[in-house]
C-alpha positions as CSV (number, residue, x, y, z in Angstrom):
1,X,-7.5,0.6,-18.7
2,X,-9.9,3.0,-16.9
3,X,-11.2,2.4,-13.4
4,X,-14.9,2.4,-12.7
5,X,-14.6,5.8,-11.1
6,X,-13.0,7.6,-14.1
7,X,-16.1,9.7,-15.0
8,X,-16.5,10.9,-11.5
9,X,-12.8,11.7,-11.2
10,X,-12.8,13.6,-14.5
11,X,-15.7,15.7,-13.3
12,X,-13.6,16.7,-10.3
13,X,-10.8,17.9,-12.7
14,X,-8.4,15.0,-12.3
15,X,-5.2,14.9,-14.3
16,X,-4.7,11.3,-15.4
17,X,-1.7,9.2,-16.0
18,X,-0.9,5.5,-16.5
19,X,0.4,3.4,-13.6
20,X,0.7,-0.4,-13.8
21,X,-1.6,-0.5,-16.9
22,X,-4.3,1.7,-15.4
23,X,-5.4,5.2,-16.2
24,X,-5.6,6.8,-12.7
25,X,-5.9,10.3,-11.3
26,X,-2.4,11.7,-10.8
27,X,-3.5,15.0,-9.3
28,X,-6.5,17.1,-8.7
29,X,-4.6,20.3,-7.8
30,X,-3.6,22.0,-5.7
31,X,-1.8,18.9,-4.6
32,X,-0.9,20.3,-1.2
33,X,-4.6,20.4,-0.4
34,X,-5.0,16.7,-1.2
35,X,-2.1,16.1,1.1
36,X,-3.5,18.2,3.9
37,X,-6.9,16.5,3.7
38,X,-5.3,13.2,4.5
39,X,-3.2,14.6,7.4
40,X,-6.0,16.7,8.9
41,X,-9.4,15.4,7.7
42,X,-10.1,12.6,5.1
43,X,-9.0,11.8,1.6
44,X,-10.6,9.5,-0.9
45,X,-8.3,7.3,-3.0
46,X,-9.2,5.1,-6.0
47,X,-7.1,2.0,-5.5
48,X,-8.7,0.0,-8.3
49,X,-5.3,-0.4,-9.9
50,X,-4.1,-2.7,-7.1
51,X,-4.3,-6.4,-7.8
52,X,-7.0,-8.5,-6.1
53,X,-6.8,-12.3,-6.1
54,X,-9.2,-14.7,-4.5
55,X,-7.9,-18.1,-3.3
56,X,-10.5,-20.8,-2.7
57,X,-10.7,-24.5,-2.3
58,X,-10.2,-27.1,0.5
59,X,-6.4,-26.8,0.5
60,X,-6.3,-23.0,0.2
61,X,-4.7,-22.4,3.7
62,X,-2.1,-25.2,3.1
63,X,-1.2,-23.8,-0.3
64,X,-0.7,-20.2,0.9
65,X,1.1,-21.4,3.9
66,X,3.6,-23.1,1.6
67,X,4.3,-20.2,-0.7
68,X,3.9,-17.0,1.3
69,X,6.3,-15.6,3.9
70,X,3.5,-15.0,6.5
71,X,1.7,-17.5,8.8
72,X,-1.5,-18.1,7.0
73,X,-2.5,-21.2,8.8
74,X,-2.7,-19.2,12.0
75,X,-4.6,-16.3,10.5
76,X,-8.1,-15.9,12.1
77,X,-11.2,-15.2,10.0
78,X,-11.7,-11.5,9.7
79,X,-8.0,-10.7,10.0
80,X,-5.4,-9.6,7.5
81,X,-1.6,-9.5,7.5
82,X,1.2,-8.2,5.2
83,X,3.0,-10.9,3.3
84,X,5.6,-11.4,0.6
85,X,6.0,-13.9,-2.2
86,X,9.6,-14.8,-2.7
87,X,11.9,-16.6,-5.1
88,X,14.0,-19.6,-3.9
89,X,16.8,-17.1,-3.1
90,X,14.6,-15.0,-0.9
91,X,14.0,-12.1,-3.3
92,X,10.6,-10.5,-3.7
93,X,8.2,-11.4,-6.4
94,X,5.2,-9.9,-4.7
95,X,4.2,-7.6,-1.8
96,X,0.6,-7.8,-0.5
97,X,-2.0,-7.9,2.3
98,X,-3.7,-11.3,2.8
99,X,-7.2,-11.3,4.3
100,X,-9.0,-14.4,5.7
101,X,-12.6,-14.0,4.6
102,X,-13.7,-17.5,5.9
103,X,-14.4,-19.5,2.7
104,X,-11.6,-17.8,0.8
105,X,-8.6,-15.6,1.1
106,X,-8.3,-12.2,-0.5
107,X,-4.8,-11.1,-1.7
108,X,-4.6,-7.3,-2.1
109,X,-1.4,-7.0,-4.2
110,X,0.8,-4.0,-5.0
111,X,-0.1,-2.8,-8.5
112,X,3.3,-3.5,-10.1
113,X,3.5,-7.0,-8.5
114,X,0.1,-8.2,-9.6
115,X,1.0,-10.1,-12.8
116,X,4.1,-11.7,-11.4
117,X,2.3,-12.8,-8.2
118,X,-0.6,-14.3,-10.2
119,X,1.7,-16.2,-12.5
120,X,3.8,-17.6,-9.7
121,X,0.8,-18.7,-7.6
122,X,-0.6,-20.5,-10.6
123,X,2.7,-22.2,-11.3
124,X,3.0,-23.5,-7.7
125,X,-0.7,-24.6,-7.4
126,X,0.1,-27.9,-9.1
127,X,-2.3,-30.7,-8.1
128,X,-3.6,-29.0,-4.9
129,X,-7.4,-28.5,-4.6
130,X,-7.1,-24.8,-4.9
131,X,-8.8,-22.2,-7.2
132,X,-7.0,-19.0,-8.0
133,X,-9.1,-16.2,-9.5
134,X,-8.0,-12.7,-10.5
135,X,-10.9,-10.4,-9.6
136,X,-9.1,-7.2,-10.1
137,X,-11.6,-6.1,-12.7
138,X,-14.8,-7.2,-10.9
139,X,-13.9,-6.3,-7.3
140,X,-12.9,-2.7,-7.1
141,X,-11.4,-0.6,-4.2
142,X,-11.9,2.8,-2.7
143,X,-9.9,3.9,0.3
144,X,-10.6,6.5,2.9
145,X,-7.4,7.8,4.7
146,X,-7.2,10.3,7.5
147,X,-8.3,11.1,11.0
148,X,-12.0,11.6,10.0
149,X,-12.2,8.5,7.8
150,X,-13.9,6.3,10.5
151,X,-16.6,8.9,11.2
152,X,-17.4,9.4,7.5
153,X,-17.6,5.7,6.7
154,X,-19.8,5.1,9.8
155,X,-22.2,7.8,8.8
156,X,-22.3,6.5,5.2
157,X,-23.1,2.9,6.4
158,X,-25.5,4.1,9.0
159,X,-23.7,2.3,11.8
160,X,-20.4,2.1,13.6
161,X,-17.6,0.3,11.6
162,X,-16.9,-3.2,12.8
163,X,-13.1,-3.0,12.2
164,X,-11.2,-1.4,15.1
165,X,-7.6,-2.8,14.8
166,X,-5.2,-2.7,11.9
167,X,-5.6,-5.6,9.7
168,X,-9.3,-6.4,10.6
169,X,-11.7,-6.9,7.8
170,X,-15.5,-7.4,8.0
171,X,-18.5,-7.4,5.6
172,X,-20.9,-4.4,5.9
173,X,-24.3,-4.1,4.3
174,X,-24.8,-1.3,1.9
175,X,-28.6,-1.7,1.6
176,X,-29.0,1.5,3.6
177,X,-26.6,3.3,1.2
178,X,-28.6,2.1,-1.8
179,X,-31.8,3.3,-0.2
180,X,-30.4,6.7,0.6
181,X,-29.3,7.1,-3.0
182,X,-32.8,6.1,-4.3
183,X,-31.7,2.7,-5.7
184,X,-33.1,-0.8,-5.3
185,X,-30.7,-3.6,-4.5
186,X,-30.1,-5.8,-7.6
187,X,-30.8,-9.4,-6.5
188,X,-27.8,-10.5,-8.7
189,X,-25.4,-8.3,-6.7
190,X,-24.3,-9.1,-3.1
191,X,-25.5,-6.1,-1.0
192,X,-22.3,-6.1,1.1
193,X,-18.8,-4.6,0.9
194,X,-15.7,-5.7,2.6
195,X,-14.0,-3.0,4.7
196,X,-10.5,-3.5,6.0
197,X,-8.6,-1.2,8.3
198,X,-5.4,-0.5,6.3
199,X,-3.1,2.6,6.1
200,X,-1.4,3.6,2.9
201,X,-0.4,7.0,4.3
202,X,0.6,6.6,7.9
203,X,-2.9,7.9,9.0
204,X,-5.9,5.8,10.0
205,X,-7.3,4.3,6.9
206,X,-10.0,1.9,5.5
207,X,-10.1,0.0,2.2
208,X,-13.5,-0.7,0.8
209,X,-13.7,-3.7,-1.5
210,X,-16.9,-3.9,-3.6
211,X,-18.4,-5.3,-6.7
212,X,-17.9,-3.0,-9.6
213,X,-21.7,-2.5,-10.1
214,X,-22.1,-0.7,-6.7
215,X,-18.9,1.4,-6.9
216,X,-20.6,4.5,-8.3
217,X,-23.3,4.3,-5.7
218,X,-20.8,4.3,-2.9
219,X,-18.8,7.1,-4.5
220,X,-21.9,9.3,-4.7
221,X,-22.9,8.6,-1.1
222,X,-19.4,9.5,0.2
223,X,-19.3,12.7,-1.7
224,X,-22.8,13.7,-0.7
225,X,-21.8,13.4,3.0
226,X,-18.2,14.1,2.7
227,X,-18.2,17.9,2.6
228,X,-19.0,18.1,6.3
229,X,-15.9,16.0,7.0
230,X,-13.5,17.9,4.8
231,X,-13.4,15.1,2.2
232,X,-11.1,15.6,-0.9
233,X,-10.2,13.3,-3.7
234,X,-6.5,12.3,-3.6
235,X,-4.4,11.4,-6.6
236,X,-1.3,9.3,-7.2
237,X,1.2,12.1,-6.7
238,X,-0.1,13.1,-3.3
239,X,-0.3,9.5,-2.3
240,X,3.3,9.0,-3.3
241,X,4.4,11.9,-1.0
242,X,2.2,10.7,1.9
243,X,3.5,7.1,1.8
244,X,7.1,8.4,1.5
245,X,6.6,10.5,4.6
246,X,5.2,7.4,6.3
247,X,8.3,5.3,5.2
248,X,6.1,2.8,3.3
249,X,8.0,1.1,0.5
250,X,6.3,0.5,-2.8
251,X,6.9,-2.5,-5.1
252,X,8.5,-1.5,-8.3
253,X,9.9,1.6,-6.7
254,X,11.7,0.7,-3.5
255,X,11.5,-3.1,-3.6
256,X,11.6,-5.6,-6.5
257,X,13.1,-9.0,-7.5
258,X,16.5,-7.9,-6.3
259,X,15.3,-7.2,-2.7
260,X,15.3,-9.4,0.4
261,X,12.4,-8.3,2.6
262,X,14.6,-7.8,5.6
263,X,16.6,-5.1,3.7
264,X,13.4,-3.1,3.3
265,X,12.3,-3.3,6.9
266,X,9.5,-5.7,6.1
267,X,9.8,-8.0,9.1
268,X,6.1,-7.6,9.8
269,X,5.4,-9.5,6.5
270,X,7.4,-12.6,7.6
271,X,6.8,-15.3,10.1
272,X,10.0,-16.5,11.7
273,X,8.3,-19.5,13.4
274,X,6.3,-21.2,10.8
275,X,7.6,-24.1,8.7
276,X,9.0,-24.1,5.2
277,X,7.9,-21.8,2.4
278,X,9.5,-20.6,-0.8
279,X,12.7,-18.5,0.1
280,X,12.6,-19.5,3.8
281,X,16.1,-20.8,3.9
282,X,17.6,-17.5,2.8
283,X,15.5,-15.5,5.3
284,X,16.4,-17.9,8.2
285,X,20.1,-17.8,7.3
286,X,20.1,-14.0,7.5
287,X,17.9,-13.9,10.6
288,X,19.8,-16.4,12.7
289,X,23.3,-16.7,11.3
290,X,24.2,-13.5,9.5
291,X,23.1,-10.0,8.7
292,X,21.9,-7.9,5.8
293,X,24.5,-5.8,3.9
294,X,22.2,-2.9,3.0
295,X,19.2,-1.3,4.5
296,X,16.3,0.9,3.2
297,X,16.6,4.3,5.0
298,X,15.1,7.7,5.0
299,X,17.1,10.7,3.7
300,X,16.5,14.3,4.4
301,X,17.9,16.4,1.6
302,X,19.6,19.8,2.0
303,X,18.7,21.4,-1.3
304,X,15.4,22.1,-3.1
305,X,16.3,19.8,-6.0
306,X,15.2,16.2,-6.1
307,X,17.4,13.2,-7.1
308,X,16.3,10.6,-9.5
309,X,15.7,6.9,-8.8
310,X,19.1,5.2,-9.1
311,X,21.2,8.2,-8.3
312,X,24.3,7.2,-6.3
313,X,24.7,7.9,-2.6
314,X,28.3,8.5,-1.4
315,X,30.2,9.0,1.8
316,X,33.3,10.9,0.8
317,X,34.5,9.2,-2.3
318,X,32.9,5.9,-1.5
319,X,29.6,4.8,-3.0
320,X,27.4,3.5,-0.2
321,X,24.0,3.2,-1.8
322,X,21.3,4.3,-4.3
323,X,18.2,6.4,-4.3
324,X,14.8,4.6,-4.8
325,X,12.2,7.3,-4.4
326,X,12.2,11.1,-3.7
327,X,9.6,13.9,-3.3
328,X,9.1,17.2,-1.7
329,X,7.5,16.7,1.7
330,X,4.6,19.1,2.4
331,X,4.8,18.2,6.1
332,X,8.5,18.8,6.5
333,X,8.7,21.6,3.9
334,X,11.8,19.8,2.6
335,X,12.8,17.2,0.0
336,X,13.0,13.6,1.3
337,X,14.0,10.3,-0.2
338,X,14.2,6.6,0.4
339,X,17.3,4.7,-0.6
340,X,19.4,1.6,0.2
341,X,22.5,2.3,2.2
342,X,25.3,-0.1,3.3
343,X,24.6,-0.8,7.0
344,X,27.8,0.9,8.1
345,X,26.4,4.3,7.0
346,X,22.7,3.7,7.9
347,X,22.6,5.2,11.3
348,X,20.3,8.3,11.7
349,X,22.2,11.5,11.5
350,X,24.9,10.2,9.2
351,X,25.9,12.9,6.6
352,X,26.0,11.7,3.0
353,X,25.8,13.1,-0.5
354,X,23.7,12.2,-3.5
355,X,25.4,12.3,-6.9
356,X,22.5,13.9,-8.9
357,X,22.8,14.8,-12.6
358,X,23.3,18.5,-12.3
359,X,25.0,18.8,-8.9
360,X,25.6,16.9,-5.6
361,X,22.9,17.1,-3.0
362,X,23.9,17.0,0.7
363,X,21.8,14.5,2.7
364,X,21.4,13.1,6.2
365,X,20.0,9.7,7.2
366,X,16.6,10.2,8.9
367,X,14.6,7.8,11.0
368,X,11.5,6.2,9.5
369,X,8.8,7.2,9.4
370,X,9.5,10.9,8.6
371,X,6.0,11.7,10.0
372,X,4.1,9.6,12.5
373,X,0.3,9.6,12.8
374,X,-1.0,12.6,14.7
375,X,2.5,14.2,14.9
376,X,2.9,17.9,14.3
377,X,5.0,18.6,11.2
378,X,8.6,19.4,12.0
379,X,10.1,22.8,11.1
380,X,12.1,22.9,7.9
């Protein structure tokens, strides 16, 4: 399935690939320039492949409070929080951001978790007065990531963004954008977009949720003004590296139905004070009575070769973990990885080895994130 921005991306020379059923830009080349734009200026990402689900109805808050790991009942209008959807045993079905839009909740779901999340939500709705609508096709998403993202979006909208803190979301009129592009607002289309402050790269970032019909207009406007801000289009491969440097786990790569959120450092997606929800008993038992046995950690690799997902991590002759994701970091000028390690060996600085196919790779546990916002890249 193509995103609404396919033609524009093809005109920029995008190399496409399939991810979670969508044909998306994998790279524009040179990839390092995409990476640099996000770290130093601003990058434009097509996130239409992420799942978008609207939950409406009188009992919408009660329903989400009962199924998600986060405190939805206490979520103010105009705010968003990370959340997970768990099995009865506390394993992850879905990873998402939940936004309270007032009359409805928007669930922005990791691409590889969309179908399972939608199916489970519908199964648990039962007789509650709740409507669950998959709007992935009709409500599309562009994201601006980087230190100049705020300035570019403010210029494009003709006024200062009304989202200052992480997780805030607000409606912004695009009538001025339409006028600048010589278009007249269609009375059948709502002349607003939702803009949320959300980072996918460790840098300041903003997700723009909009009706499909106005997507191309906003794309054109951003590109018309973006040159002065150093705007570049960013593909999947560069985003993969950026999020890895930021220590952000992805569903289907670093977390899945075998993962307990606490193992992946996703405490921010869990409320430890709200009442019961699916999987809460397991989370509470680990939190208050026990401990996790493994932990998602960063690994800095000593050779130029990259391991594959699933490669074994060893300490001496003892297997202590597995690789989940790996890439060459442009910021560190070195290969890095995420992987699960038994907690005994998870301290930063611990020397380990990765049993790759051709040869072992020496590794060292590294604190996450590898790169913090505004931080100067470390020497290799």
